[in-house]
C-alpha positions as CSV (number, residue, x, y, z in Angstrom):
1,M,181.4,68.4,47.4
2,A,179.8,71.6,49.2
3,R,176.8,69.4,50.7
4,L,179.3,66.9,51.8
5,V,181.8,69.1,53.4
6,N,179.1,71.4,55.3
7,S,177.0,68.5,56.6
8,A,179.9,66.2,57.4
9,L,182.0,68.7,59.4
10,T,181.5,70.9,62.2
11,N,181.2,74.8,61.5
12,I,184.8,75.2,62.7
13,D,186.2,72.8,60.2
14,A,184.0,73.7,57.3
15,T,185.1,77.1,58.0
16,A,188.5,76.4,57.8
17,V,188.2,74.3,54.3
18,W,185.9,77.4,52.8
19,Q,188.5,80.0,54.0
20,R,191.2,78.2,52.2
21,I,189.3,77.8,48.8
22,E,187.9,81.4,49.1
23,T,191.4,82.7,49.6
24,S,193.3,80.6,46.8
25,S,194.5,82.1,43.7
26,C,192.3,80.1,41.6
27,I,189.2,81.4,42.9
28,K,190.0,84.8,41.7
29,L,190.0,83.4,38.2
30,L,186.1,82.8,38.6
31,G,183.3,85.4,37.6
32,K,181.3,87.0,40.4
33,E,178.5,84.8,40.4
34,D,180.9,81.6,40.8
35,R,182.6,83.2,43.5
36,D,179.1,83.8,45.1
37,W,178.5,80.4,45.0
38,F,181.5,79.4,47.0
39,S,180.6,82.4,49.5
40,L,177.3,80.7,50.0
41,Y,179.0,77.4,50.7
42,G,181.2,79.2,52.9
43,A,178.2,81.0,54.8
44,I,176.5,77.7,55.3
45,G,179.7,76.1,56.4
46,R,180.2,79.0,59.3
47,R,176.3,78.5,60.0
48,D,176.3,82.4,59.2
49,T,172.4,82.8,58.7
50,S,172.5,86.2,57.6
51,A,175.1,85.8,55.0
52,M,173.1,82.7,54.0
53,A,170.0,84.8,53.3
54,A,171.7,87.6,51.6
55,I,174.0,85.6,49.1
56,G,171.1,83.2,48.6
57,R,169.1,86.0,47.5
58,R,171.6,87.8,45.4
59,L,172.1,84.5,43.4
60,L,168.3,83.9,43.1
61,E,168.3,87.4,41.4
62,S,171.2,87.0,39.2
63,A,171.0,87.4,35.5
64,E,172.3,83.9,34.9
65,P,169.6,81.3,34.1
66,L,169.3,78.8,36.9
67,K,168.4,75.3,36.8
68,P,165.3,74.3,38.8
69,A,167.8,72.2,41.3
70,Q,169.7,75.4,41.8
71,V,166.7,77.3,42.5
72,Q,165.8,74.6,45.0
73,Y,169.2,74.7,46.6
74,L,169.3,78.6,47.0
75,L,165.8,78.9,48.0
76,T,166.4,76.2,50.8
77,A,169.5,78.1,51.8
78,A,168.1,81.7,51.8
79,L,165.2,80.8,53.5
80,T,166.9,78.6,56.2
81,G,169.2,81.6,56.8
82,A,166.3,84.0,57.0
83,I,164.3,82.0,59.6
84,A,167.3,81.0,61.6
85,A,168.4,84.8,61.8
86,R,164.7,85.6,62.7
87,E,164.4,87.7,59.5
88,F,160.5,86.4,58.9
89,D,159.9,89.4,56.7
90,E,162.6,88.4,54.5
91,A,161.7,84.9,54.5
92,V,158.1,85.6,53.4
93,S,159.6,87.8,50.7
94,L,162.0,84.9,49.5
95,W,159.2,82.6,49.3
96,N,156.6,84.9,47.6
97,K,159.3,85.7,44.9
98,F,161.0,82.7,44.3
99,A,159.0,79.5,45.1
100,P,158.6,77.2,42.3
101,H,154.6,77.9,42.2
102,R,155.4,81.3,41.6
103,S,157.2,80.9,38.2
């Protein structure tokens, strides 16, 4: 759903969708890492590049085991955020630490 919402809607419309989800009573029932995923989707929808990098890194560093597709999604979001925010040292750090060939 997140990929469809964020790619099909403008940042204003996507922000409205994610704000509604992030402020719902249901979201508060989720664990921190699940809420972080929704925060990442919201950051992507807002095109908030610094938040994309920070939340993506936080999720990559989480204790939860991640599937390869999740690592790819998170690394792509975090790298895109870091590069778009001109945080090039952060992008290099993310790549060196989390790129699949490093595992």
